[in-house]
N, C-alpha and C positions, 0 to 999 in steps of 0.2 A: 680581659672582662669583657662585652659587648656591651655599647652606651652607644644613643640614640645622637646623632650628631647638629642634628635638626629639628624643631618642632613647628607642627602643619597644623594648628588646629585646623577644626572642620564643626560647621553649624548648620543644624537643620532646623527649619519650620515650616506648620502647615501653614495655605494660606484660609486666612477667612473668608467665608462664604465660599468654599470652594467650588461645591458641582453647579451654583450661579455664571462665577467666572470662566467654570469649564467650558460651559456653552458656547459663552462667545469665546475664549478663544480658539476650540476647538472649529467656528465657522471663520474664524480669522486663519487661521491654517490653514482650512481647508483650499480655501481661495488664494492659496502660495503657491509658486510654482518649481516642483521639485525636481533637482538632479542627479546623476549620478556619472560619476568621472571615473576614468580607467585607473585614479587614483583612492579612492572612494570604496569600502565598502558598506557604504549606507547611501541613502538616500537626504539631502538639506536644500535648502531655499538659500544658506549662504548667499551663494552669487545671485541669487535673485530680488531677494529683497528690501535691496537697498537700508538698510539699517531701517526700518519702517516700523522694526517692532520696540524700537528705543524707547520712545517717550510712550507709549500705550503700556510697556510693562513697567515702567517707574511709578504710570498711576496703579496701575493694575497689582502692584505687587508692594507699595508704597508701606504698608503697617509691617509685612518683613521685613523692607528695605531697611526699616525704619528699625524695628529690634535689631538687628544684625547691626548696625552701626553704634547702638549704644554698648549693647553688648560686646562688640569687638574695639570701643574706644576708638569710632574713628569717622569720619566724612566720608563720603565715597559719592560717584556720581558713574551714571550708567553710559559706557559710548558704546556700545555694541549688541547686539542681540541677534537669537538664529536658530531655525527648527532645522531638527536630524531628525530620520526616521527611519526607524531598524527595521526587519524583517527578518524571519526565521535565518539564522546564516551569516547575517552583517553580524559586523562589531568594528570595533572603536581601537586605535593603537594607542599603545604607551606617545602619552605628549604634552608640551605644556601649553601656556598660555602665556610669554613672555615672564620675566624675573619681575615685573611691578604690579600693583594691584591684586583685586581678585575675581573671583569667576564661581559662574554658580548654574544649576541645574536645576530645571523644573520637571519633573516628570510628567507629563501629562497625564497618558493614557495608562497608569500604574496601578496595577491586582495583586494582589498581593498573595494573593493563590496562586498564579502565573508568576510572576516574578521575582523567586524568590534565589539567596545567594547560588544556590546550586542550580539554578536555572540553567542552559543553555542555549534553550530558547525563548530570550528577551523578545519581547516582540510590544514594542513600546516608542511613545514619538519625546525627545527630550529638545528641550529650550537650555541653550546653552547660553550664558549671560558673562560676553568675556570681558575684561579690562572695566571692570569697575574700577574709577580713577580713585588712589588714595591722596584725599583731599587734607590729610592732616599732617601737621609740622612739626 
């Protein structure tokens, strides 16, 4: 009999006032310096942003982070955040963000007409929120 060994819950939220917040967010992202290394099949500002997004996103996403903490019965704080930009043919390899805490993704330029599950041409920007530190005891 096949049975799951681990249960990994997933949470999804819509950002309040998204269209307004999206404009400010894209303005900030567009000022970032993106790089592509020989080890990456995408562009990112992770090496250049110096965690400058962390406090911004904690405020920007406060209602959604609060809802997550209440729903998941945890307390947490954001410790890292960066932007990733994909073009046609780019991809992300399977990976994890350590064995503790939480990770999140914010799709900034998501278009349901283009970005379907079957789509091979994902053209979007992702914000990775890595290592929400679980402060629950």
